[in-house]
C-alpha positions in Angstrom: 23.6 79.9 122.0 26.7 82.1 122.1 30.2 81.0 120.7 31.8 81.4 124.2 28.9 78.7 125.9 29.7 76.7 122.7 33.5 76.8 123.7 32.6 76.3 127.3 30.7 72.8 126.6 33.1 71.7 124.3 36.2 72.0 127.2 33.9 70.6 129.9 33.1 67.5 127.6 36.9 66.7 127.4 37.0 65.8 130.7 36.4 61.8 131.4 35.4 60.5 134.7 39.2 58.6 134.7 40.7 61.9 133.9 40.3 65.2 135.5 42.5 67.0 133.7 42.5 68.0 129.8 45.3 69.7 127.6 44.7 71.5 124.6 46.0 74.1 122.3 44.7 77.5 122.4 44.9 78.0 118.4 43.6 74.6 117.1 40.6 75.2 119.7 40.4 78.5 117.4 40.5 76.9 114.4 37.9 74.6 115.2 35.3 77.1 116.3 36.1 79.4 113.5 37.3 82.3 116.2 40.0 84.1 117.0 42.4 82.5 119.7 42.0 85.5 122.3 38.3 84.2 122.3 39.6 81.0 124.0 41.7 83.4 126.6 38.6 84.9 127.7 36.7 81.5 128.0 39.3 80.1 130.0 40.0 82.9 131.7 36.3 83.2 132.9 34.7 80.2 133.1 37.3 78.0 134.2 38.8 79.6 137.8 39.3 78.2 140.8 36.4 79.4 142.4 34.7 77.4 139.5 36.3 74.3 140.4 39.3 74.5 138.0 43.1 75.1 137.9 44.7 76.3 134.5 48.2 76.2 133.7 49.1 77.7 130.2 52.4 77.5 128.4 53.2 79.8 125.7 54.8 78.7 122.1 53.8 76.0 120.1 50.2 77.5 119.7 49.3 77.9 123.3 48.8 75.0 125.4 46.9 75.0 127.9 46.1 72.5 130.5 42.9 72.7 132.7 42.6 70.2 135.9 39.1 70.0 137.5 39.5 70.3 141.2 37.3 67.3 142.7 35.9 69.3 145.5 32.7 68.2 148.2 30.0 70.4 148.3 31.2 71.5 151.7 34.4 72.4 150.6 33.3 74.2 147.4 31.2 76.4 148.7 33.5 77.2 151.9 36.0 77.8 148.8 34.0 80.2 147.3 32.8 81.8 150.4 36.3 82.4 151.4 37.5 83.6 147.8 34.8 86.1 147.5 35.0 89.8 147.8 32.4 91.8 150.3 29.9 92.5 147.1 28.7 90.9 144.4 26.6 91.5 141.5 23.5 89.7 140.3 25.3 88.7 137.0 28.3 87.0 139.6 26.0 85.3 141.5 24.0 83.9 138.2 27.1 82.4 137.6 27.8 80.7 140.2 24.3 79.1 140.4 24.6 77.8 137.2 28.1 76.2 138.1 26.6 75.0 140.9 23.7 73.5 139.4 26.5 71.6 136.3 28.3 70.1 139.5 24.8 69.0 140.9 26.1 71.1 144.2 22.7 72.4 144.1 18.7 71.5 143.5 16.6 73.8 141.2 14.4 74.7 143.8 17.7 75.9 146.2 19.2 77.5 143.0 16.1 79.1 142.3 15.7 80.8 146.2 19.4 81.8 146.1 18.7 83.8 142.7 15.3 85.2 144.0 17.0 85.9 147.6 19.8 88.1 145.8 18.1 89.7 142.8 17.9 93.4 142.0 14.4 93.3 142.0 14.6 92.2 146.0 17.7 94.1 146.7 16.0 97.7 145.9 19.0 99.7 147.5 21.7 101.9 145.9 25.0 100.6 144.6 27.3 99.9 146.4 25.0 98.8 149.2 23.3 96.7 147.1 26.0 94.6 146.2 27.2 94.2 149.7 24.0 92.9 151.1 23.8 90.9 148.1 27.4 89.1 148.9 26.2 89.0 152.7 23.1 87.2 151.6 24.6 84.8 149.6 27.6 83.8 151.6 24.8 83.2 154.8 23.0 81.4 151.9 25.9 78.8 151.3 27.0 78.2 154.7 23.5 76.9 155.6 23.7 74.6 152.3 26.9 73.2 154.0 
């Protein structure tokens, strides 16, 4: 497991059923994982975005206080939020991240996830760039709409 994955898992485990937000100190977390604070910033910036169901507030000073709020959305609201916030193109790697998040939030079944992944894979979309990423976005959005 990569360092970023371990940090992400640790942060997600801090959330409880009763509380939908956590407060962490960037420097304390960096010290715990024996990494630089910018590694913590990277994980938060890439794995705790609004499109992934989180709202992040960052305050400077005192070691970098960060508040992460987990937005509780229904499946249909969550998918519609993703669809509306997506650009008109998306890479296979970005789709994989969305699918991984959908699975971790139990928004998709394993079969649905596999179908989304296969339908949007580079093996299926044998087109030149940027057309491939545009078609992938169209397919992905339409599949999500049909899952709502």
